[in-house]
PAPA-132368 format. One line per 10 residues: number of its first residue (from 1); their letters; for each residue x, y, z of C-alpha. Coordinates in steps of 0.001 Angstrom, whole numbers. Layout:
! residues N
NUM	a	X/Y/Z ~ ...
! end
This chain:
! residues 686
1	mayrlgvdvg	136061/76967/169105 ~ 139057/79186/167452 ~ 139005/81825/165365 ~ 141794/84314/164191 ~ 140467/87425/162923 ~ 143331/89148/160142 ~ 141594/92930/159571 ~ 143659/95335/156661 ~ 142473/99112/156936 ~ 142284/100845/153457
11	gtftdlllih	141481/104371/152163 ~ 138602/103273/150690 ~ 137661/99665/152230 ~ 138513/98384/155273 ~ 139266/94038/155085 ~ 138992/91259/157089 ~ 138961/87511/157154 ~ 138343/85488/159915 ~ 139916/81646/160203 ~ 138626/78863/161866
21	eetgktwrdk	141914/77508/163127 ~ 141409/73997/163249 ~ 139375/73470/159892 ~ 140928/76635/158039 ~ 137686/77786/157275 ~ 137514/81290/156006 ~ 135340/83660/155696 ~ 135860/87502/154038 ~ 134355/90638/153683 ~ 135095/94157/153026
31	vpstpqdpsi	133276/97742/155131 ~ 134326/100841/153607 ~ 137114/102490/155917 ~ 136283/105509/157953 ~ 138275/107938/157695 ~ 137469/110083/159933 ~ 138232/107484/163260 ~ 139662/103964/161564 ~ 138647/102075/164680 ~ 134504/102863/163140
41	avvngtkait	135493/100498/160336 ~ 137044/97670/162143 ~ 134698/97676/164495 ~ 131258/97567/161864 ~ 133454/95001/160227 ~ 134373/92676/163506 ~ 130608/92726/164207 ~ 129612/91948/159907 ~ 132181/88560/160305 ~ 131207/87204/163213
51	atagiapsei	127139/87606/162311 ~ 128419/86163/158851 ~ 130022/82743/159843 ~ 127287/82759/163152 ~ 130004/83562/166117 ~ 130988/85268/168954 ~ 133211/87892/169068 ~ 134702/85810/172001 ~ 135535/83226/170130 ~ 138257/85425/168580
61	tqflhgttva	141371/84255/169916 ~ 143799/86752/167695 ~ 142850/89432/167088 ~ 145817/90690/164194 ~ 145869/93975/161994 ~ 147605/96597/159668 ~ 146857/99752/160224 ~ 147903/103376/158531 ~ 147397/105358/161442 ~ 151220/106300/161797
71	tnavlegkga	151483/106388/158289 ~ 149130/109335/157793 ~ 149945/111013/161087 ~ 153208/111246/159655 ~ 152445/111816/155660 ~ 149631/114561/157089 ~ 152342/116290/159084 ~ 149854/115662/162743 ~ 152239/113644/165180 ~ 152748/115409/168017
81	ktglivtngy	154509/118528/169329 ~ 157845/116532/170350 ~ 160212/117554/172519 ~ 164035/116625/172451 ~ 166748/116527/175664 ~ 170847/115715/174006 ~ 173583/115591/175232 ~ 175049/119768/175530 ~ 176816/120185/172632 ~ 174569/118484/170068
91	rqilqvarsl	170818/120812/170434 ~ 171427/120702/166769 ~ 171677/117700/165668 ~ 168593/117106/163840 ~ 168936/120349/161697 ~ 172956/119675/160772 ~ 171637/116172/159965 ~ 173054/114401/156939 ~ 174453/115567/154212 ~ 172268/113583/151387
101	vpgglaawiv	169802/114879/149864 ~ 167228/112826/147399 ~ 166464/113281/144037 ~ 169803/114031/142118 ~ 171952/117141/141637 ~ 168884/119780/140547 ~ 167872/119034/143943 ~ 170512/120555/145254 ~ 168924/123564/143830 ~ 165215/122961/144333
111	wpkpeplaal	165255/120484/147023 ~ 163259/121868/150567 ~ 164813/120521/153760 ~ 162293/118815/156186 ~ 161216/120812/158969 ~ 163214/118972/161536 ~ 160805/116505/163423 ~ 161495/117921/166882 ~ 162075/121968/166609 ~ 165120/123786/167727
121	entvevsgrl	163240/125497/170361 ~ 161836/122622/172160 ~ 165549/120761/172337 ~ 167611/121360/175382 ~ 170820/119953/176413 ~ 172119/118493/179333 ~ 175251/117177/181305 ~ 176138/113536/181834 ~ 179200/112436/178748 ~ 179580/107911/178164
131	dgqghevspv	183312/107391/176269 ~ 183069/105673/173147 ~ 183107/102449/175561 ~ 180203/103326/177403 ~ 181986/104180/180399 ~ 181545/107954/182191 ~ 183103/111280/181917 ~ 180995/112948/184067 ~ 177585/112256/186131 ~ 174174/113462/185486
141	daaqvrqale	174040/117006/187236 ~ 169933/116230/187906 ~ 169115/119801/189080 ~ 170545/120904/185780 ~ 168393/118662/183802 ~ 165013/119676/186448 ~ 165907/122795/184835 ~ 166735/122272/181460 ~ 163038/120345/181660 ~ 161547/123394/183365
151	nlkgqgleal	162307/125205/180598 ~ 160498/123079/178339 ~ 156871/123098/180252 ~ 155419/126103/178832 ~ 155748/124874/175158 ~ 152806/122582/175282 ~ 154841/119271/174424 ~ 152801/115960/174012 ~ 156042/113932/173572 ~ 159434/113679/174463
161	ticlmnsyld	162607/112072/173376 ~ 166002/111124/175227 ~ 168729/110750/172970 ~ 172099/111305/174406 ~ 175420/110601/172923 ~ 177076/107360/173160 ~ 174019/106060/175743 ~ 173730/102840/172795 ~ 176629/101738/174862 ~ 174527/101591/178101
171	grheleiasi	171558/103296/179239 ~ 171967/104496/182346 ~ 171896/107848/181559 ~ 168735/107882/179583 ~ 167717/106653/182316 ~ 168373/108595/185252 ~ 167026/111595/183216 ~ 163479/109979/182553 ~ 162650/109888/186056 ~ 163364/113165/186781
181	ardifpdipv	161201/113751/182931 ~ 158220/111769/184218 ~ 158334/113721/187374 ~ 157975/116859/185323 ~ 155382/116291/182646 ~ 153925/113103/183962 ~ 150670/113420/181426 ~ 153118/112941/178691 ~ 155134/109572/177056 ~ 158834/109288/177061
191	slsheilpem	160522/107831/174434 ~ 163939/107081/175218 ~ 166709/106132/172263 ~ 169200/103001/173415 ~ 165452/101003/174004 ~ 164456/102533/170142 ~ 167302/102162/168388 ~ 170675/100968/170407 ~ 173159/101368/167466 ~ 175168/104348/167160
201	qeyeraltsv	175102/106871/164492 ~ 173691/109765/166288 ~ 171996/111599/164623 ~ 169904/108301/162880 ~ 169723/107225/166788 ~ 168003/110610/167185 ~ 165681/110922/164790 ~ 164091/107397/165028 ~ 163320/108039/168432 ~ 161980/111631/167507
211	anslvrpvma	160458/109980/165342 ~ 158392/107201/167551 ~ 157712/110252/169895 ~ 156072/111813/166866 ~ 153174/109379/165803 ~ 153237/107788/169934 ~ 150205/109667/171220 ~ 148003/109468/168475 ~ 149072/105576/168164 ~ 148397/104793/171584
221	myvsnlrrel	144939/106399/171664 ~ 143936/104234/168208 ~ 145304/101198/169738 ~ 143708/101595/173548 ~ 140316/102558/171798 ~ 140499/100064/169732 ~ 141371/97206/171898 ~ 138397/98953/174842 ~ 135632/98689/171819 ~ 136845/95762/170752
231	ralgmagrmn	136434/94030/174842 ~ 133157/95763/174903 ~ 132204/93421/172094 ~ 133411/90626/174131 ~ 136878/89936/172008 ~ 139305/88582/174909 ~ 141882/87623/172608 ~ 145188/88781/172469 ~ 145694/91345/169483 ~ 148433/91922/167675
241	llrsdgglmg	149653/94388/165082 ~ 151712/93743/161895 ~ 154937/95138/161719 ~ 156839/97464/159126 ~ 158929/94278/158609 ~ 156228/91985/158023 ~ 156383/90254/161107 ~ 153508/91212/164120 ~ 153588/92671/167646 ~ 151584/92718/170496
251	sekaenapvn	149072/95680/171168 ~ 150800/97021/174020 ~ 154542/96712/172998 ~ 153144/99100/169770 ~ 151709/101581/171980 ~ 155141/102013/172886 ~ 156932/101737/169637 ~ 154618/102910/166903 ~ 158219/103774/164702 ~ 158554/99671/163847
261	llmsgpaggv	154240/100311/162394 ~ 155545/103040/160009 ~ 154633/100927/157103 ~ 152361/98209/158653 ~ 149721/98600/156002 ~ 152048/98420/152452 ~ 153254/94860/154478 ~ 150091/92922/155273 ~ 149837/92764/151116 ~ 153633/90910/151234
271	tgalwvsrka	153220/88973/153500 ~ 149594/87454/151831 ~ 151430/86754/148264 ~ 154466/85144/150221 ~ 151493/82851/151436 ~ 149256/82315/148005 ~ 153520/81993/146330 ~ 153749/78401/148721 ~ 150200/77400/147432 ~ 150773/77923/143315
281	kldniltldv	154790/76807/143843 ~ 156021/80786/142731 ~ 159597/81964/144408 ~ 160135/85146/142251 ~ 157072/87244/142512 ~ 156563/90974/141797 ~ 153849/92519/144286 ~ 151086/95224/142623 ~ 149045/95898/145242 ~ 146042/98392/144089
291	ggtstdvali	144239/99892/146376 ~ 141733/103226/146858 ~ 144265/104873/147246 ~ 147586/104296/146399 ~ 149726/101112/144562 ~ 152210/99888/146684 ~ 154976/97309/144814 ~ 157645/94463/146689 ~ 159944/92221/144940 ~ 159784/88361/146875
301	engaprlrre	163202/86609/145398 ~ 163502/82823/146492 ~ 160266/82593/148418 ~ 161558/85916/150967 ~ 160516/89689/150704 ~ 163228/92033/150229 ~ 164033/94059/154223 ~ 165455/97301/154251 ~ 166605/98423/156968 ~ 165293/101707/156916
311	tsvghltvra	161426/102639/156590 ~ 160711/105405/153972 ~ 157734/107853/154780 ~ 157470/110806/152468 ~ 160345/112273/153852 ~ 160988/111061/156239 ~ 163456/108252/156652 ~ 164035/106230/159812 ~ 166350/103054/161041 ~ 163511/101102/161479
321	ssldvktvga	163749/97797/159490 ~ 160451/97145/156506 ~ 159988/95343/153986 ~ 161217/97111/150401 ~ 158171/98932/149143 ~ 157946/101185/146734 ~ 154315/103777/147791 ~ 152611/105915/144174 ~ 149776/107937/144248 ~ 148219/105431/142013
331	gggsiahvpe	144854/104278/142681 ~ 141168/103339/142370 ~ 139882/106526/143483 ~ 142815/109131/141839 ~ 141785/111690/140452 ~ 143045/112842/136715 ~ 142589/115702/135670 ~ 143948/118346/132857 ~ 146298/121694/134228 ~ 145302/124397/132201
341	ltgalrvgpe	148920/125772/132365 ~ 150341/122061/130461 ~ 147328/121343/128476 ~ 148081/117827/129681 ~ 146115/114481/131670 ~ 147396/113537/135286 ~ 146602/111188/137710 ~ 146400/111482/141090 ~ 148377/111908/143824 ~ 145195/113577/145005
351	sagavpgpac	141985/110821/145561 ~ 138980/110750/146441 ~ 139763/108168/149131 ~ 136192/106724/150925 ~ 134115/109909/150876 ~ 132899/110948/148503 ~ 134587/107845/146679 ~ 134520/108018/142921 ~ 131653/109571/140801 ~ 130607/106123/139765
361	ygkggehptv	129733/105340/143662 ~ 126949/107599/143858 ~ 127856/109301/146987 ~ 128379/112656/145362 ~ 131845/112588/143794 ~ 132191/114581/140786 ~ 135638/114406/140010 ~ 136608/111501/137202 ~ 139037/108910/139089 ~ 140805/105613/137804
371	tdahvvlgnl	137567/103536/138881 ~ 135387/105514/136945 ~ 137777/105233/134008 ~ 137320/101869/134026 ~ 133000/102406/133884 ~ 133438/103622/131326 ~ 135264/100696/129332 ~ 133452/98348/130922 ~ 136394/96647/132580 ~ 133766/96555/135930
381	pgallggsfk	129871/94821/136204 ~ 127441/97025/136772 ~ 127616/96068/140547 ~ 130956/95102/143371 ~ 130480/93569/146566 ~ 128464/90490/144949 ~ 125863/92665/143525 ~ 125177/94795/146394 ~ 127738/98005/145840 ~ 125959/99929/142611
391	ldrdaatqav	127919/101166/140256 ~ 126196/104769/138532 ~ 127733/104310/135414 ~ 125901/107252/134094 ~ 127902/109712/136869 ~ 131085/108099/135710 ~ 129928/108759/131615 ~ 129442/112642/133278 ~ 132455/113053/135070 ~ 135468/111354/133122
401	qtiadalsvt	133194/113477/129971 ~ 135077/116653/131096 ~ 138418/114904/130434 ~ 137559/113805/127025 ~ 136186/117281/126458 ~ 139256/118958/127961 ~ 141554/117396/125871 ~ 138951/116764/122565 ~ 138808/113673/122368 ~ 136039/110335/123118
411	leeaaqgiid	134766/109424/126072 ~ 136266/106420/125563 ~ 139991/107569/124540 ~ 139652/109947/127848 ~ 138989/107028/130010 ~ 141297/104805/127648 ~ 144050/107907/128552 ~ 143506/108609/132693 ~ 143704/103945/132448 ~ 147458/104274/130785
421	ianeniygal	148532/107085/133374 ~ 147846/104645/136126 ~ 149555/101807/134414 ~ 152506/103773/133600 ~ 152986/105428/136681 ~ 152815/101655/138386 ~ 155082/100206/135711 ~ 157854/103005/137210 ~ 157160/101937/140906 ~ 157862/98039/139987
431	rlvsvqqgyd	160920/99660/137885 ~ 162491/100566/141502 ~ 162196/97522/143026 ~ 163124/95505/139984 ~ 165741/97382/137645 ~ 166568/99760/139543 ~ 168404/97110/141580 ~ 169143/94403/139755 ~ 166917/92037/138934 ~ 165454/91847/135095
441	prdfalmgfg	161464/91456/135873 ~ 161357/88803/133080 ~ 162697/87054/135001 ~ 159114/87216/137809 ~ 155714/87474/137768 ~ 153689/89482/138516 ~ 151131/88996/141188 ~ 147631/91718/141015 ~ 145179/92390/144409 ~ 143790/94413/146166
451	gagslhsnav	140553/95893/145236 ~ 141756/96628/142273 ~ 145682/95360/141414 ~ 143545/92555/139241 ~ 142428/95278/136476 ~ 145551/97043/136087 ~ 147825/93792/136491 ~ 147304/92034/133214 ~ 147714/95594/131112 ~ 151276/96515/133503
461	gklmgsypvi	152652/92024/133535 ~ 152476/93076/129209 ~ 154700/96320/130511 ~ 156759/94663/132318 ~ 156737/91353/130198 ~ 156304/89737/133821 ~ 154476/86126/133479 ~ 152393/84691/134266 ~ 150065/87842/135496 ~ 148517/85712/139093
471	ipvspgvlca	145178/86590/140333 ~ 145077/85473/143226 ~ 141584/84052/144861 ~ 139921/87402/147018 ~ 142632/89107/146029 ~ 140203/92507/147688 ~ 141294/91244/150821 ~ 144402/89186/150588 ~ 146169/92248/152715 ~ 144153/90766/155606
481	tgdattqmry	144984/87665/154584 ~ 148323/88459/155988 ~ 147516/89910/158782 ~ 146429/87064/159668 ~ 148805/84019/158433 ~ 151940/86085/159167 ~ 154632/85634/162441 ~ 155219/86686/165665 ~ 158272/89118/165418 ~ 160983/90356/167595
491	eharsfnkgi	165035/92028/166313 ~ 166707/92999/168732 ~ 170316/94862/167801 ~ 173757/95843/168783 ~ 177505/98090/167361 ~ 179817/95909/167460 ~ 182380/98055/165145 ~ 185045/95908/164687 ~ 187072/94745/161475 ~ 187311/91262/161299
501	sktsdaevak	190884/90969/162169 ~ 190443/92571/165660 ~ 187382/90028/166518 ~ 187167/86462/166583 ~ 184669/84102/165946 ~ 184234/83068/169901 ~ 183712/86865/170559 ~ 181182/86905/167423 ~ 179062/83962/168646 ~ 179049/84778/172693
511	wlaemkeivh	177079/87993/171774 ~ 175081/85986/169012 ~ 174194/83432/172059 ~ 173195/86614/174858 ~ 171231/87971/172043 ~ 169188/85239/171237 ~ 168203/84814/174565 ~ 167049/87945/174632 ~ 164733/87815/171125 ~ 163494/84241/172514
521	reledegvar	162125/85409/176244 ~ 160463/88594/174377 ~ 158341/86408/172192 ~ 157239/84251/175265 ~ 156411/86820/176332 ~ 154079/87416/173177 ~ 153049/84400/174198 ~ 154775/82132/171836 ~ 156609/79262/173771 ~ 160211/78961/172978
531	ndqivtfeag	159738/75410/171265 ~ 157518/77783/168778 ~ 160286/80130/167698 ~ 162957/80657/164755 ~ 165821/82637/165328 ~ 168103/84185/162384 ~ 171009/85785/162975 ~ 172296/88969/160186 ~ 175200/91794/160515 ~ 175225/95069/159109
541	vrymgqgfev	179334/94207/156992 ~ 181200/96241/155345 ~ 184597/98010/153829 ~ 186849/99812/156655 ~ 186642/103162/155832 ~ 182972/102838/154023 ~ 180019/105006/154538 ~ 177299/102603/154564 ~ 176484/99200/154937 ~ 175547/95032/153463
551	dmelalpdfe	173257/93264/155574 ~ 174727/89697/155606 ~ 172703/86419/157049 ~ 174733/84747/159686 ~ 174714/81524/160931 ~ 175991/80967/164549 ~ 176878/77320/164073 ~ 179098/78475/161871 ~ 180892/80335/164730 ~ 180905/78252/167086
561	agigtavlkd	182636/75978/164846 ~ 185300/79072/164323 ~ 184751/79071/160280 ~ 182139/82279/160533 ~ 184359/85363/160204 ~ 185594/83566/156955 ~ 182292/82434/155094 ~ 180896/85819/156401 ~ 184080/87718/154295 ~ 183245/85718/151386
571	afdaehkrlf	179538/85849/151209 ~ 179697/89059/151531 ~ 182360/89866/149329 ~ 179854/88097/146731 ~ 177398/90581/147631 ~ 179386/93909/147221 ~ 179674/92967/144028 ~ 176894/91528/142594 ~ 175230/95345/144132 ~ 177795/97341/142970
581	tfnldvehei	180130/94921/140333 ~ 183094/95885/142472 ~ 185376/94508/145614 ~ 188256/96246/147582 ~ 191412/94873/149201 ~ 190614/96279/152357 ~ 189294/95579/155970 ~ 186585/93720/156579 ~ 184442/95548/159582 ~ 180828/93992/161240
591	vnlravalgq	179549/97526/161784 ~ 176669/95727/164171 ~ 174770/92578/164500 ~ 170999/91382/164589 ~ 169051/88580/166480 ~ 165658/88428/164664 ~ 162760/85689/166529 ~ 160318/84330/165021 ~ 156784/82907/166660 ~ 155042/80444/163714
601	gaempasala	152285/81148/161599 ~ 149130/80735/161069 ~ 148401/77468/158887 ~ 145307/78294/156808 ~ 145495/75733/154443 ~ 144197/76511/150836 ~ 140980/75073/149610 ~ 141621/72953/146659 ~ 139097/74028/143630 ~ 136869/70660/142260
611	dgnsdpsaav	138676/69683/139008 ~ 136769/70845/135531 ~ 138242/70819/132023 ~ 139733/73272/129749 ~ 135995/74876/128756 ~ 134997/78068/131124 ~ 132001/78340/129348 ~ 129445/77087/132775 ~ 131480/80151/134412 ~ 129647/82291/132341
621	vsdhemwveg	127350/85347/133570 ~ 126228/86984/130060 ~ 128025/88190/127465 ~ 129454/91501/127534 ~ 131414/94958/125641 ~ 134647/96193/126169 ~ 136809/98793/124839 ~ 140758/97211/124399 ~ 142753/99376/122273 ~ 141055/101771/120332
631	ekcpakiydr	137646/99440/119900 ~ 134973/97485/121084 ~ 135364/94614/121396 ~ 132813/91131/122232 ~ 133973/89963/125859 ~ 132483/87616/128612 ~ 131395/88173/132463 ~ 133214/85241/134299 ~ 131484/83991/137834 ~ 134842/83242/139192
641	tklragnnvp	133096/81016/142267 ~ 132541/78544/139177 ~ 135202/78210/137822 ~ 137275/74964/138097 ~ 140952/74080/138181 ~ 142531/73573/134538 ~ 139419/75638/133143 ~ 141307/78256/130208 ~ 139288/81965/130313 ~ 140444/83538/126537
651	gpcivcemds	140124/87270/127172 ~ 138950/89885/126315 ~ 136867/88903/129619 ~ 136243/90666/132936 ~ 136098/87556/135603 ~ 133853/88924/139183 ~ 133916/87758/142101 ~ 132751/89128/145874 ~ 135453/91614/146246 ~ 137519/92642/143691
661	tavilpghvg	136636/92511/139791 ~ 139966/90510/137730 ~ 140794/91859/133573 ~ 142002/89591/130709 ~ 143462/91608/127657 ~ 143307/89634/124298 ~ 146109/87889/123009 ~ 145853/86200/126905 ~ 144544/83329/128333 ~ 144047/82147/132012
671	tvdafgnihi	144786/79310/133413 ~ 142609/78114/136522 ~ 145347/76178/138953 ~ 144047/73179/141610 ~ 143437/76111/144168 ~ 142130/78364/142212 ~ 144630/81144/140996 ~ 144484/82291/138444 ~ 147691/82173/135875 ~ 147121/84672/132159
681	npvnaa	149589/83975/130046 ~ 149991/85486/126759 ~ 148263/83122/124048 ~ 151134/82297/122386 ~ 152803/81338/126038 ~ 150311/79538/127124
! end
């Protein structure tokens, strides 16, 4: 029998989903994360969930994993010490950078420019030069290159990057220099820019390649250690990691190109939300993934998430495809505090994490957190994880009381203030992916998941006007669901740089056909048969003279039929007008072409729920009391496993299950659909 295991590592908990590939039967589990070494929690969780399912780890044929190891290395400044080799005259490429400054006009005054990822003293120039067509202007001088690299030997480098002028057209000079570099530095990884990002724009190519080197040693160590530990358990199946763009890549490729994993963790939630949205027959969704440390939000339009050609982590933005996910420091473990200088309540971004965690976890935490505020307000039951994880209400009360004393308000008012600020922080992030992208959030449903997503989603949906608010089944492990049900993905890009009048449909078709063959072979190497692959195409298009491009979908048959460029022009004009409200009467330029190959994802059937009527009373566990909208209200606690399709669950109440707790507010009602998802709407709209 074959099984696949999806694993998502969060700041507080590590989530696991095991799927029987033939029957679709699933097992779910959560174990505490181990920040000192995330692989420990992964291995512990694998042992636990296979024991629960009564199978041996050797029966797992696919291990699918979303990880934040690369993300944390960048955010915490714990990447490798990296050297950079550039063409003569370009030693300051990372220092010159681009003139774009984030944060509006005020940033010109207060913005501290980040330190380059490769220091100037660790950057050397070498001979050899290609022109803009990829022709050799001057050859590589092996003796000069060797001497330049010898000068770096005393710098204690842990990784090396080679980025030469125009190498995206032809990588032979980079390969020559890499051969010498591996002789001088045999024990450190070497990243070549023409392999990492074969596109024009030297700075972006250099920065992305250096970022790859920055996280490559730590990712290689993590992946190899994890693979060794899983093999020791007997798991011989294929091991894949989730890319930032929501696809999967093999663990060996992930070790060599970890820059594609910088947003691996948040991508799992979006792919899980896609799976739920298809079952719930919803095309337009705002996703709300609230974990212990942060909240990730994204927008799904017409059944597809928005993709970006950039990945941003902190101050670092590299040229690697990613889902358009925004992150804010608001999670269940976010710490509330009242600065003496302002006397105003603040929540996050500092988090209590997994150790010691919120005060209510009883692990020694003393700082008041968002989770503690939920306990005080009655938004959580006395225990989590199916009753196995007891909550310390007295400790939560004591922690939140420090905020109440500092603000001279009641305990409940302090707790409500903490929740309100966390909700406003989440609301601001959702506006970034909706309103600021030209979308009206009232046209979208809101799906809350993650350990704390269903605690906040009703309140945030009310702020956004986004209904229905969807609480999926097992929202606490939905990221692991996304890891386990997504597709293998590989993309290949090439710079094109031609005005449409200077090319032809036949020329573009020839390039696309060549790229199609490349991505086909890459996925075949990952074990995906060609008949199980889908290949799509994109182009970066702009008006001649613009400094940026818009990504547009292409159809190879259009170019083979001789109508591709005309279709592309019309589609670009329409999208440019939607984004910027105007068009230009100038030449259209194709900047780059991209082919994307997708393998088939696992078909995990959603279990249909037994039919019931509108009365949910059979699922009532007990009467309860919640503090809502400034007063205590009688409420109920429901056991989600006892709800039936068609039940209408009125607020105020909480709905509990093994991995999460949902809050339904007064004036709202949750309707259970055929697959167990809860659709929350205002009473007058329901």
